[in-house]
C-alpha positions in Angstrom: -2.2 16.7 -36.5 -3.0 13.5 -34.6 0.4 12.0 -35.6 2.3 14.8 -34.1 0.3 14.6 -30.8 0.7 10.8 -30.8 4.5 11.2 -31.3 4.8 13.1 -28.0 2.0 11.7 -25.9 2.6 8.0 -26.3 6.3 8.0 -25.3 5.6 10.2 -22.4 2.7 8.1 -21.1 4.7 5.0 -21.5 7.6 6.6 -19.5 5.1 7.5 -16.8 3.8 3.9 -16.7 7.3 2.5 -16.4 8.1 5.0 -13.7 5.0 4.1 -11.7 5.8 0.4 -12.1 9.3 0.9 -10.8 8.1 3.1 -7.9 5.5 0.6 -6.9 8.0 -2.3 -7.1 10.6 -0.5 -5.0 8.2 0.8 -2.5 6.6 -2.6 -2.2 9.9 -4.4 -1.7 10.9 -1.7 0.9 7.7 -2.4 2.8 8.0 -6.1 2.7 11.7 -6.3 3.5 12.2 -3.5 6.0 9.1 -1.6 7.1 6.2 -4.0 7.5 6.5 -4.7 11.2 7.0 -1.0 12.2 4.1 0.1 9.9 1.7 -2.3 11.4 2.8 -1.3 15.0 2.2 2.4 14.3 -1.2 2.0 12.5 -2.6 -0.9 14.7 -5.3 -2.0 12.1 -8.3 -3.5 13.7 -7.9 -6.7 11.6 -4.6 -7.4 13.3 -6.3 -7.8 16.7 -8.0 -10.9 15.3 -5.0 -12.5 13.9 -1.4 -11.9 12.7 -0.7 -10.0 9.5 1.1 -13.1 8.0 -1.9 -15.3 8.5 -4.1 -13.3 6.2 -4.3 -13.9 2.4 -2.4 -11.6 0.1 -5.5 -9.7 -0.9 -6.4 -8.9 2.7 -2.8 -7.8 3.4 -2.8 -5.5 0.5 -6.1 -4.0 1.6 -4.7 -3.3 5.0 -1.8 -1.5 3.4 -4.2 0.3 1.2 -6.2 1.5 4.3 -2.9 2.8 5.6 -2.4 4.7 2.3 -5.9 6.2 2.4 -5.4 7.3 6.0 -2.2 9.0 5.2 -3.2 10.6 1.9 -6.9 11.5 2.4 -7.4 11.7 6.2 -10.6 13.9 6.1 -12.6 12.0 3.5 -15.7 10.0 4.5 -16.6 8.7 1.1 -16.7 4.9 0.2 -13.5 2.9 0.8 -11.5 5.9 1.9 -14.0 6.8 4.5 -14.2 3.2 5.7 -10.4 3.2 6.0 -10.5 6.5 7.9 -13.3 5.2 10.4 -11.2 2.1 11.1 -8.0 4.0 11.6 -9.3 7.1 13.3 -7.1 6.5 16.3 -4.1 7.2 14.0 -2.9 10.9 13.5 -1.4 11.0 10.0 0.8 13.9 10.9 2.5 11.9 13.7 3.6 9.0 11.3 7.3 9.4 10.3 8.0 10.0 6.6 10.1 6.8 6.6 6.8 4.9 7.0 4.8 7.1 4.8 6.9 7.2 1.6 6.8 3.5 0.8 3.0 3.4 1.3 2.4 6.4 -0.8 4.9 5.0 -3.5 3.2 1.7 -3.6 -0.4 2.7 -3.9 0.2 6.2 -5.6 2.4 4.4 -8.3 -0.5 1.8 -8.7 -3.2 4.4 -9.2 -1.2 6.7 -11.3 0.1 3.8 -13.4 -3.5 2.6 -13.8 -4.5 5.9 -15.4 -1.3 6.0 -17.6 -2.1 2.5 -18.7 -5.7 3.4 -19.7 -4.4 6.5 -21.6 -1.7 4.5 -23.3 -4.1 1.8 -24.5 -6.5 4.4 -25.6 -3.9 6.1 -27.7 -2.8 2.8 -29.1 -6.4 1.9 -30.0 -7.0 5.2 -31.6 -3.9 4.8 -33.8 -5.1 1.5 -35.1 
């Protein structure tokens, strides 16, 4: 019974994991190469009033982009990191952001989060098979 489930689930989860990796990679490259300046101009993150985006470390740059993702995808939440991002970016109306700016952010962070879940499921099934 478990072998038949395993034969279907593991290839599917691995395919989802690879698709999430590729979506995150393509979206991240799109943001870095083409959309970063326009994205920062539209969202106007409070951290960018202190110094330029390029002067921050990579982890802070990614957290700024994650704040943008949270504001777009969960605009009414007040819980934890999502709520903090919504409080900092309350001046931004998510409906007014063009889809050309939204899709790379959602692809980057959505791919990371769905890929993280897929990786946990994949490792769980691999460990169960051992």
